[in-house]
LOLO-923376 format. One record per residue (C-alpha): x, y, z; residue number from 1; residue in one letter. Coordinates in steps of 0.25 Angstrom, whole numbers, plus 5000, padded with zeros to 4 digits. Layout:
REM LOLO-923376
x=X | y=Y | z=Z | pos=NUM | code=a;
...
END
This chain:
REM LOLO-923376
x=5509 | y=5449 | z=5411 | pos=1 | code=m;
x=5500 | y=5439 | z=5417 | pos=2 | code=i;
x=5504 | y=5424 | z=5417 | pos=3 | code=e;
x=5493 | y=5415 | z=5413 | pos=4 | code=v;
x=5492 | y=5400 | z=5412 | pos=5 | code=r;
x=5484 | y=5393 | z=5402 | pos=6 | code=g;
x=5484 | y=5381 | z=5392 | pos=7 | code=y;
x=5490 | y=5383 | z=5378 | pos=8 | code=a;
x=5491 | y=5375 | z=5365 | pos=9 | code=a;
x=5506 | y=5376 | z=5360 | pos=10 | code=h;
x=5504 | y=5369 | z=5346 | pos=11 | code=d;
x=5493 | y=5363 | z=5338 | pos=12 | code=d;
x=5494 | y=5349 | z=5343 | pos=13 | code=h;
x=5498 | y=5349 | z=5358 | pos=14 | code=s;
x=5488 | y=5350 | z=5370 | pos=15 | code=p;
x=5486 | y=5363 | z=5377 | pos=16 | code=l;
x=5495 | y=5364 | z=5389 | pos=17 | code=v;
x=5497 | y=5374 | z=5401 | pos=18 | code=p;
x=5503 | y=5387 | z=5396 | pos=19 | code=f;
x=5507 | y=5400 | z=5404 | pos=20 | code=t;
x=5507 | y=5413 | z=5397 | pos=21 | code=f;
x=5505 | y=5428 | z=5399 | pos=22 | code=q;
x=5493 | y=5438 | z=5398 | pos=23 | code=r;
x=5495 | y=5453 | z=5398 | pos=24 | code=r;
x=5491 | y=5461 | z=5410 | pos=25 | code=e;
x=5478 | y=5468 | z=5408 | pos=26 | code=p;
x=5478 | y=5481 | z=5402 | pos=27 | code=g;
x=5469 | y=5493 | z=5404 | pos=28 | code=p;
x=5458 | y=5486 | z=5395 | pos=29 | code=h;
x=5461 | y=5472 | z=5399 | pos=30 | code=d;
x=5453 | y=5461 | z=5407 | pos=31 | code=v;
x=5461 | y=5450 | z=5414 | pos=32 | code=q;
x=5453 | y=5438 | z=5416 | pos=33 | code=i;
x=5455 | y=5425 | z=5424 | pos=34 | code=e;
x=5449 | y=5415 | z=5415 | pos=35 | code=i;
x=5439 | y=5405 | z=5421 | pos=36 | code=l;
x=5435 | y=5397 | z=5409 | pos=37 | code=y;
x=5439 | y=5395 | z=5395 | pos=38 | code=a;
x=5431 | y=5388 | z=5384 | pos=39 | code=g;
x=5437 | y=5379 | z=5374 | pos=40 | code=i;
x=5433 | y=5383 | z=5360 | pos=41 | code=c;
x=5434 | y=5374 | z=5348 | pos=42 | code=h;
x=5443 | y=5385 | z=5342 | pos=43 | code=s;
x=5453 | y=5383 | z=5354 | pos=44 | code=d;
x=5455 | y=5369 | z=5349 | pos=45 | code=v;
x=5457 | y=5373 | z=5334 | pos=46 | code=h;
x=5467 | y=5384 | z=5338 | pos=47 | code=q;
x=5475 | y=5375 | z=5348 | pos=48 | code=a;
x=5476 | y=5365 | z=5336 | pos=49 | code=h;
x=5479 | y=5376 | z=5326 | pos=50 | code=n;
x=5467 | y=5371 | z=5317 | pos=51 | code=d;
x=5466 | y=5384 | z=5311 | pos=52 | code=w;
x=5481 | y=5386 | z=5308 | pos=53 | code=s;
x=5482 | y=5399 | z=5317 | pos=54 | code=n;
x=5486 | y=5394 | z=5330 | pos=55 | code=s;
x=5496 | y=5402 | z=5339 | pos=56 | code=l;
x=5503 | y=5395 | z=5350 | pos=57 | code=y;
x=5504 | y=5394 | z=5362 | pos=58 | code=p;
x=5489 | y=5395 | z=5362 | pos=59 | code=m;
x=5480 | y=5397 | z=5374 | pos=60 | code=v;
x=5466 | y=5395 | z=5369 | pos=61 | code=p;
x=5453 | y=5399 | z=5374 | pos=62 | code=g;
x=5443 | y=5410 | z=5370 | pos=63 | code=h;
x=5431 | y=5407 | z=5378 | pos=64 | code=e;
x=5436 | y=5414 | z=5391 | pos=65 | code=i;
x=5428 | y=5417 | z=5404 | pos=66 | code=v;
x=5435 | y=5423 | z=5417 | pos=67 | code=g;
x=5436 | y=5432 | z=5428 | pos=68 | code=r;
x=5441 | y=5446 | z=5426 | pos=69 | code=v;
x=5453 | y=5448 | z=5436 | pos=70 | code=v;
x=5458 | y=5462 | z=5431 | pos=71 | code=k;
x=5454 | y=5473 | z=5421 | pos=72 | code=v;
x=5462 | y=5485 | z=5415 | pos=73 | code=g;
x=5459 | y=5499 | z=5419 | pos=74 | code=a;
x=5450 | y=5502 | z=5407 | pos=75 | code=e;
x=5441 | y=5489 | z=5407 | pos=76 | code=v;
x=5427 | y=5493 | z=5409 | pos=77 | code=k;
x=5418 | y=5481 | z=5408 | pos=78 | code=k;
x=5425 | y=5471 | z=5417 | pos=79 | code=l;
x=5431 | y=5471 | z=5430 | pos=80 | code=k;
x=5439 | y=5461 | z=5439 | pos=81 | code=a;
x=5429 | y=5449 | z=5443 | pos=82 | code=g;
x=5420 | y=5450 | z=5431 | pos=83 | code=d;
x=5419 | y=5437 | z=5422 | pos=84 | code=i;
x=5424 | y=5440 | z=5408 | pos=85 | code=a;
x=5425 | y=5432 | z=5395 | pos=86 | code=g;
x=5435 | y=5432 | z=5383 | pos=87 | code=v;
x=5432 | y=5426 | z=5370 | pos=88 | code=g;
x=5439 | y=5424 | z=5357 | pos=89 | code=c;
x=5446 | y=5438 | z=5355 | pos=90 | code=m;
x=5453 | y=5447 | z=5364 | pos=91 | code=v;
x=5456 | y=5459 | z=5355 | pos=92 | code=d;
x=5453 | y=5466 | z=5341 | pos=93 | code=s;
x=5458 | y=5478 | z=5334 | pos=94 | code=c;
x=5446 | y=5487 | z=5340 | pos=95 | code=r;
x=5447 | y=5496 | z=5327 | pos=96 | code=q;
x=5440 | y=5488 | z=5315 | pos=97 | code=c;
x=5426 | y=5489 | z=5312 | pos=98 | code=s;
x=5423 | y=5475 | z=5318 | pos=99 | code=a;
x=5429 | y=5479 | z=5332 | pos=100 | code=c;
x=5422 | y=5492 | z=5332 | pos=101 | code=k;
x=5409 | y=5484 | z=5330 | pos=102 | code=e;
x=5412 | y=5475 | z=5342 | pos=103 | code=d;
x=5415 | y=5464 | z=5332 | pos=104 | code=l;
x=5429 | y=5462 | z=5337 | pos=105 | code=e;
x=5429 | y=5447 | z=5332 | pos=106 | code=q;
x=5429 | y=5452 | z=5318 | pos=107 | code=y;
x=5441 | y=5462 | z=5320 | pos=108 | code=c;
x=5447 | y=5466 | z=5307 | pos=109 | code=e;
x=5461 | y=5465 | z=5313 | pos=110 | code=q;
x=5457 | y=5452 | z=5319 | pos=111 | code=g;
x=5452 | y=5450 | z=5334 | pos=112 | code=a;
x=5463 | y=5444 | z=5343 | pos=113 | code=i;
x=5459 | y=5431 | z=5348 | pos=114 | code=l;
x=5459 | y=5427 | z=5362 | pos=115 | code=t;
x=5470 | y=5416 | z=5359 | pos=116 | code=y;
x=5478 | y=5412 | z=5347 | pos=117 | code=n;
x=5480 | y=5426 | z=5343 | pos=118 | code=d;
x=5490 | y=5437 | z=5345 | pos=119 | code=k;
x=5486 | y=5449 | z=5353 | pos=120 | code=a;
x=5486 | y=5463 | z=5347 | pos=121 | code=r;
x=5498 | y=5472 | z=5349 | pos=122 | code=s;
x=5496 | y=5483 | z=5359 | pos=123 | code=y;
x=5508 | y=5491 | z=5364 | pos=124 | code=k;
x=5501 | y=5492 | z=5378 | pos=125 | code=e;
x=5498 | y=5478 | z=5379 | pos=126 | code=r;
x=5507 | y=5467 | z=5384 | pos=127 | code=p;
x=5506 | y=5454 | z=5376 | pos=128 | code=g;
x=5502 | y=5461 | z=5363 | pos=129 | code=s;
x=5505 | y=5452 | z=5351 | pos=130 | code=g;
x=5506 | y=5439 | z=5359 | pos=131 | code=q;
x=5497 | y=5427 | z=5358 | pos=132 | code=l;
x=5483 | y=5428 | z=5364 | pos=133 | code=t;
x=5480 | y=5417 | z=5374 | pos=134 | code=f;
x=5466 | y=5412 | z=5377 | pos=135 | code=g;
x=5457 | y=5407 | z=5389 | pos=136 | code=g;
x=5464 | y=5394 | z=5392 | pos=137 | code=y;
x=5471 | y=5402 | z=5403 | pos=138 | code=s;
x=5470 | y=5408 | z=5416 | pos=139 | code=e;
x=5468 | y=5423 | z=5412 | pos=140 | code=q;
x=5467 | y=5432 | z=5400 | pos=141 | code=i;
x=5468 | y=5447 | z=5398 | pos=142 | code=v;
x=5459 | y=5453 | z=5388 | pos=143 | code=v;
x=5455 | y=5467 | z=5384 | pos=144 | code=e;
x=5441 | y=5471 | z=5389 | pos=145 | code=e;
x=5435 | y=5472 | z=5376 | pos=146 | code=r;
x=5437 | y=5457 | z=5373 | pos=147 | code=f;
x=5431 | y=5452 | z=5387 | pos=148 | code=v;
x=5416 | y=5450 | z=5390 | pos=149 | code=v;
x=5410 | y=5451 | z=5403 | pos=150 | code=k;
x=5403 | y=5438 | z=5408 | pos=151 | code=v;
x=5390 | y=5441 | z=5415 | pos=152 | code=p;
x=5389 | y=5435 | z=5429 | pos=153 | code=a;
x=5382 | y=5422 | z=5432 | pos=154 | code=g;
x=5386 | y=5415 | z=5419 | pos=155 | code=m;
x=5392 | y=5401 | z=5419 | pos=156 | code=d;
x=5407 | y=5406 | z=5416 | pos=157 | code=l;
x=5412 | y=5392 | z=5412 | pos=158 | code=k;
x=5401 | y=5391 | z=5401 | pos=159 | code=a;
x=5403 | y=5406 | z=5397 | pos=160 | code=v;
x=5417 | y=5404 | z=5392 | pos=161 | code=a;
x=5412 | y=5398 | z=5378 | pos=162 | code=p;
x=5403 | y=5409 | z=5376 | pos=163 | code=l;
x=5415 | y=5418 | z=5373 | pos=164 | code=l;
x=5417 | y=5410 | z=5360 | pos=165 | code=c;
x=5406 | y=5400 | z=5357 | pos=166 | code=a;
x=5396 | y=5409 | z=5362 | pos=167 | code=g;
x=5400 | y=5422 | z=5355 | pos=168 | code=i;
x=5403 | y=5414 | z=5342 | pos=169 | code=t;
x=5388 | y=5410 | z=5341 | pos=170 | code=t;
x=5382 | y=5422 | z=5348 | pos=171 | code=w;
x=5388 | y=5432 | z=5338 | pos=172 | code=s;
x=5382 | y=5426 | z=5325 | pos=173 | code=p;
x=5368 | y=5424 | z=5332 | pos=174 | code=l;
x=5368 | y=5438 | z=5336 | pos=175 | code=r;
x=5374 | y=5444 | z=5323 | pos=176 | code=h;
x=5363 | y=5436 | z=5314 | pos=177 | code=w;
x=5352 | y=5440 | z=5325 | pos=178 | code=k;
x=5348 | y=5426 | z=5328 | pos=179 | code=v;
x=5335 | y=5427 | z=5337 | pos=180 | code=g;
x=5321 | y=5423 | z=5339 | pos=181 | code=s;
x=5313 | y=5417 | z=5328 | pos=182 | code=g;
x=5325 | y=5412 | z=5320 | pos=183 | code=q;
x=5329 | y=5398 | z=5318 | pos=184 | code=k;
x=5344 | y=5396 | z=5320 | pos=185 | code=v;
x=5353 | y=5384 | z=5318 | pos=186 | code=g;
x=5365 | y=5381 | z=5326 | pos=187 | code=v;
x=5374 | y=5372 | z=5318 | pos=188 | code=i;
x=5383 | y=5363 | z=5327 | pos=189 | code=g;
x=5383 | y=5361 | z=5342 | pos=190 | code=l;
x=5396 | y=5364 | z=5349 | pos=191 | code=g;
x=5402 | y=5375 | z=5356 | pos=192 | code=g;
x=5397 | y=5385 | z=5347 | pos=193 | code=l;
x=5384 | y=5379 | z=5343 | pos=194 | code=g;
x=5379 | y=5377 | z=5357 | pos=195 | code=h;
x=5380 | y=5391 | z=5360 | pos=196 | code=m;
x=5373 | y=5395 | z=5346 | pos=197 | code=g;
x=5361 | y=5386 | z=5351 | pos=198 | code=v;
x=5361 | y=5393 | z=5364 | pos=199 | code=k;
x=5362 | y=5407 | z=5359 | pos=200 | code=f;
x=5352 | y=5405 | z=5347 | pos=201 | code=a;
x=5342 | y=5400 | z=5357 | pos=202 | code=k;
x=5344 | y=5411 | z=5366 | pos=203 | code=a;
x=5342 | y=5421 | z=5355 | pos=204 | code=l;
x=5328 | y=5415 | z=5352 | pos=205 | code=g;
x=5331 | y=5407 | z=5340 | pos=206 | code=a;
x=5325 | y=5394 | z=5336 | pos=207 | code=h;
x=5338 | y=5386 | z=5337 | pos=208 | code=v;
x=5342 | y=5373 | z=5329 | pos=209 | code=v;
x=5354 | y=5365 | z=5332 | pos=210 | code=m;
x=5360 | y=5360 | z=5319 | pos=211 | code=i;
x=5369 | y=5348 | z=5321 | pos=212 | code=t;
x=5374 | y=5335 | z=5316 | pos=213 | code=t;
x=5372 | y=5328 | z=5330 | pos=214 | code=s;
x=5359 | y=5324 | z=5336 | pos=215 | code=p;
x=5365 | y=5324 | z=5350 | pos=216 | code=e;
x=5370 | y=5338 | z=5348 | pos=217 | code=k;
x=5356 | y=5341 | z=5344 | pos=218 | code=g;
x=5351 | y=5337 | z=5357 | pos=219 | code=k;
x=5360 | y=5345 | z=5365 | pos=220 | code=d;
x=5357 | y=5357 | z=5356 | pos=221 | code=a;
x=5342 | y=5356 | z=5361 | pos=222 | code=k;
x=5348 | y=5357 | z=5375 | pos=223 | code=r;
x=5355 | y=5370 | z=5371 | pos=224 | code=l;
x=5343 | y=5376 | z=5366 | pos=225 | code=g;
x=5341 | y=5372 | z=5351 | pos=226 | code=a;
x=5327 | y=5371 | z=5347 | pos=227 | code=d;
x=5330 | y=5361 | z=5336 | pos=228 | code=e;
x=5341 | y=5352 | z=5331 | pos=229 | code=v;
x=5344 | y=5350 | z=5316 | pos=230 | code=l;
x=5353 | y=5338 | z=5312 | pos=231 | code=l;
x=5361 | y=5343 | z=5300 | pos=232 | code=s;
x=5363 | y=5329 | z=5295 | pos=233 | code=r;
x=5348 | y=5327 | z=5294 | pos=234 | code=d;
x=5346 | y=5332 | z=5280 | pos=235 | code=t;
x=5331 | y=5331 | z=5281 | pos=236 | code=d;
x=5331 | y=5340 | z=5294 | pos=237 | code=a;
x=5341 | y=5349 | z=5287 | pos=238 | code=m;
x=5331 | y=5351 | z=5275 | pos=239 | code=a;
x=5320 | y=5353 | z=5285 | pos=240 | code=a;
x=5327 | y=5365 | z=5291 | pos=241 | code=h;
x=5332 | y=5371 | z=5278 | pos=242 | code=a;
x=5329 | y=5386 | z=5276 | pos=243 | code=l;
x=5325 | y=5388 | z=5290 | pos=244 | code=s;
x=5336 | y=5394 | z=5298 | pos=245 | code=f;
x=5338 | y=5408 | z=5301 | pos=246 | code=d;
x=5352 | y=5407 | z=5306 | pos=247 | code=f;
x=5363 | y=5396 | z=5307 | pos=248 | code=l;
x=5374 | y=5396 | z=5317 | pos=249 | code=l;
x=5385 | y=5386 | z=5312 | pos=250 | code=n;
x=5394 | y=5382 | z=5323 | pos=251 | code=t;
x=5401 | y=5370 | z=5316 | pos=252 | code=i;
x=5416 | y=5372 | z=5318 | pos=253 | code=p;
x=5421 | y=5364 | z=5306 | pos=254 | code=v;
x=5419 | y=5365 | z=5291 | pos=255 | code=g;
x=5406 | y=5359 | z=5286 | pos=256 | code=h;
x=5395 | y=5360 | z=5276 | pos=257 | code=d;
x=5386 | y=5372 | z=5278 | pos=258 | code=v;
x=5377 | y=5371 | z=5266 | pos=259 | code=n;
x=5367 | y=5362 | z=5273 | pos=260 | code=p;
x=5366 | y=5372 | z=5284 | pos=261 | code=y;
x=5364 | y=5384 | z=5275 | pos=262 | code=l;
x=5352 | y=5377 | z=5269 | pos=263 | code=a;
x=5345 | y=5378 | z=5283 | pos=264 | code=l;
x=5346 | y=5394 | z=5282 | pos=265 | code=l;
x=5334 | y=5402 | z=5278 | pos=266 | code=k;
x=5336 | y=5412 | z=5267 | pos=267 | code=r;
x=5345 | y=5424 | z=5271 | pos=268 | code=d;
x=5349 | y=5417 | z=5284 | pos=269 | code=s;
x=5363 | y=5414 | z=5289 | pos=270 | code=t;
x=5372 | y=5403 | z=5294 | pos=271 | code=m;
x=5384 | y=5408 | z=5303 | pos=272 | code=v;
x=5397 | y=5400 | z=5304 | pos=273 | code=m;
x=5404 | y=5401 | z=5318 | pos=274 | code=v;
x=5411 | y=5388 | z=5319 | pos=275 | code=g;
x=5419 | y=5384 | z=5307 | pos=276 | code=v;
x=5432 | y=5392 | z=5303 | pos=277 | code=l;
x=5437 | y=5383 | z=5292 | pos=278 | code=t;
x=5431 | y=5381 | z=5278 | pos=279 | code=a;
x=5417 | y=5377 | z=5276 | pos=280 | code=i;
x=5417 | y=5364 | z=5269 | pos=281 | code=e;
x=5410 | y=5360 | z=5260 | pos=282 | code=p;
x=5408 | y=5374 | z=5254 | pos=283 | code=p;
x=5396 | y=5383 | z=5255 | pos=284 | code=v;
x=5388 | y=5381 | z=5243 | pos=285 | code=t;
x=5383 | y=5394 | z=5236 | pos=286 | code=g;
x=5368 | y=5389 | z=5236 | pos=287 | code=v;
x=5368 | y=5387 | z=5251 | pos=288 | code=s;
x=5369 | y=5402 | z=5252 | pos=289 | code=l;
x=5363 | y=5408 | z=5240 | pos=290 | code=i;
x=5350 | y=5399 | z=5241 | pos=291 | code=g;
x=5344 | y=5408 | z=5252 | pos=292 | code=g;
x=5354 | y=5419 | z=5253 | pos=293 | code=r;
x=5360 | y=5413 | z=5265 | pos=294 | code=k;
x=5372 | y=5417 | z=5273 | pos=295 | code=n;
x=5384 | y=5409 | z=5278 | pos=296 | code=l;
x=5393 | y=5417 | z=5287 | pos=297 | code=t;
x=5402 | y=5416 | z=5300 | pos=298 | code=g;
x=5403 | y=5423 | z=5313 | pos=299 | code=s;
x=5414 | y=5423 | z=5324 | pos=300 | code=g;
x=5414 | y=5427 | z=5338 | pos=301 | code=i;
x=5407 | y=5440 | z=5343 | pos=302 | code=g;
x=5413 | y=5453 | z=5346 | pos=303 | code=g;
x=5415 | y=5457 | z=5361 | pos=304 | code=m;
x=5402 | y=5465 | z=5362 | pos=305 | code=a;
x=5394 | y=5453 | z=5356 | pos=306 | code=e;
x=5402 | y=5443 | z=5366 | pos=307 | code=t;
x=5397 | y=5451 | z=5378 | pos=308 | code=q;
x=5383 | y=5451 | z=5372 | pos=309 | code=e;
x=5384 | y=5436 | z=5371 | pos=310 | code=m;
x=5389 | y=5434 | z=5385 | pos=311 | code=i;
x=5378 | y=5443 | z=5391 | pos=312 | code=d;
x=5367 | y=5436 | z=5383 | pos=313 | code=f;
x=5372 | y=5422 | z=5388 | pos=314 | code=c;
x=5372 | y=5428 | z=5402 | pos=315 | code=a;
x=5357 | y=5432 | z=5400 | pos=316 | code=e;
x=5353 | y=5419 | z=5394 | pos=317 | code=h;
x=5361 | y=5409 | z=5402 | pos=318 | code=g;
x=5369 | y=5405 | z=5390 | pos=319 | code=i;
x=5383 | y=5398 | z=5392 | pos=320 | code=v;
x=5390 | y=5387 | z=5384 | pos=321 | code=s;
x=5389 | y=5372 | z=5387 | pos=322 | code=d;
x=5403 | y=5369 | z=5392 | pos=323 | code=i;
x=5412 | y=5358 | z=5398 | pos=324 | code=e;
x=5422 | y=5363 | z=5408 | pos=325 | code=m;
x=5436 | y=5358 | z=5408 | pos=326 | code=i;
x=5449 | y=5360 | z=5415 | pos=327 | code=p;
x=5460 | y=5366 | z=5406 | pos=328 | code=i;
x=5468 | y=5354 | z=5408 | pos=329 | code=q;
x=5458 | y=5347 | z=5399 | pos=330 | code=a;
x=5459 | y=5356 | z=5388 | pos=331 | code=v;
x=5465 | y=5347 | z=5378 | pos=332 | code=n;
x=5455 | y=5336 | z=5381 | pos=333 | code=q;
x=5444 | y=5347 | z=5378 | pos=334 | code=a;
x=5450 | y=5350 | z=5365 | pos=335 | code=y;
x=5450 | y=5336 | z=5361 | pos=336 | code=e;
x=5435 | y=5335 | z=5365 | pos=337 | code=r;
x=5432 | y=5348 | z=5357 | pos=338 | code=v;
x=5437 | y=5342 | z=5345 | pos=339 | code=l;
x=5428 | y=5330 | z=5347 | pos=340 | code=k;
x=5416 | y=5340 | z=5350 | pos=341 | code=n;
x=5415 | y=5334 | z=5363 | pos=342 | code=d;
x=5410 | y=5345 | z=5372 | pos=343 | code=v;
x=5397 | y=5352 | z=5375 | pos=344 | code=k;
x=5400 | y=5362 | z=5371 | pos=345 | code=y;
x=5412 | y=5370 | z=5376 | pos=346 | code=r;
x=5424 | y=5366 | z=5385 | pos=347 | code=f;
x=5427 | y=5377 | z=5395 | pos=348 | code=v;
x=5440 | y=5377 | z=5403 | pos=349 | code=i;
x=5440 | y=5380 | z=5418 | pos=350 | code=d;
x=5452 | y=5389 | z=5419 | pos=351 | code=i;
x=5452 | y=5386 | z=5434 | pos=352 | code=a;
x=5459 | y=5373 | z=5430 | pos=353 | code=s;
x=5471 | y=5380 | z=5424 | pos=354 | code=l;
x=5473 | y=5388 | z=5437 | pos=355 | code=r;
x=5470 | y=5376 | z=5446 | pos=356 | code=d;
x=5481 | y=5368 | z=5439 | pos=357 | code=a;
x=5492 | y=5378 | z=5442 | pos=358 | code=a;
END
């Protein structure tokens, strides 16, 4: 076993603190990665605080991971020592269900194994089976090759890390619903997810409208590539855009009234929810959907093949996340700022700060 240092939450109300734990030695299909950077996702804060009533402690958060490969198993094909690699939200799946066979491991019918706050599948030949999974706020991670992506040379690695969650969460629905040239696409909410949605939709050729409550965020959306800004509290402006959108990407992370947004869609068009996991309140009215045969649906992250496609697209088009880098010793203050929406648009932990503190 490999001894690893990290930062962990030990309950739902205490700050994250230094924590030492063990990773398995890499097996034949495994990749051992020295972590360089780890993004802070809003869900890290939710999980650390047990906001969804499913937290497992001790918890080492982090599912936006970029690092350098230091060792690979004998059967590994796509990566070698010295390569730059990424790990996102999942580290295993059943491999046998229809979703897994279609490279949609995120929808594994037996449940994908999450990078942290989960329990590893049991394998007789693998040490650590059945134990808690620990994430990227740590020095190293060992992951099976299937669940690792190769990061092309020349990318800004610290800004690549959030692509492994915020990036793929927005990329997957844009690709699935075939967003592209000639379409009017609205991105609702400008945060970690929304800023990536704007960048991707623009790069895919769409006419991009940032839909926000904040005029200040609207100005920043233009910098990110939005063609227009629609203030959702301006009823006249919302009415002027009614029935005009081909696709809406809703990134708002809390329950809210979706009916005014559904009114923006053309007939037979779709709004995809990627941010909120709790109840949608007030309820969706039937007429919002029936009047125009409109679709309200959701999307999670992407499968591993799609995640590699996203990373390669980003490398080709010069796309990365807008980040603020912090030492790991500032993680608790960063959590406080995340709750205040005080970041543009993703905190990234420099894991060198963890090693330097030793």
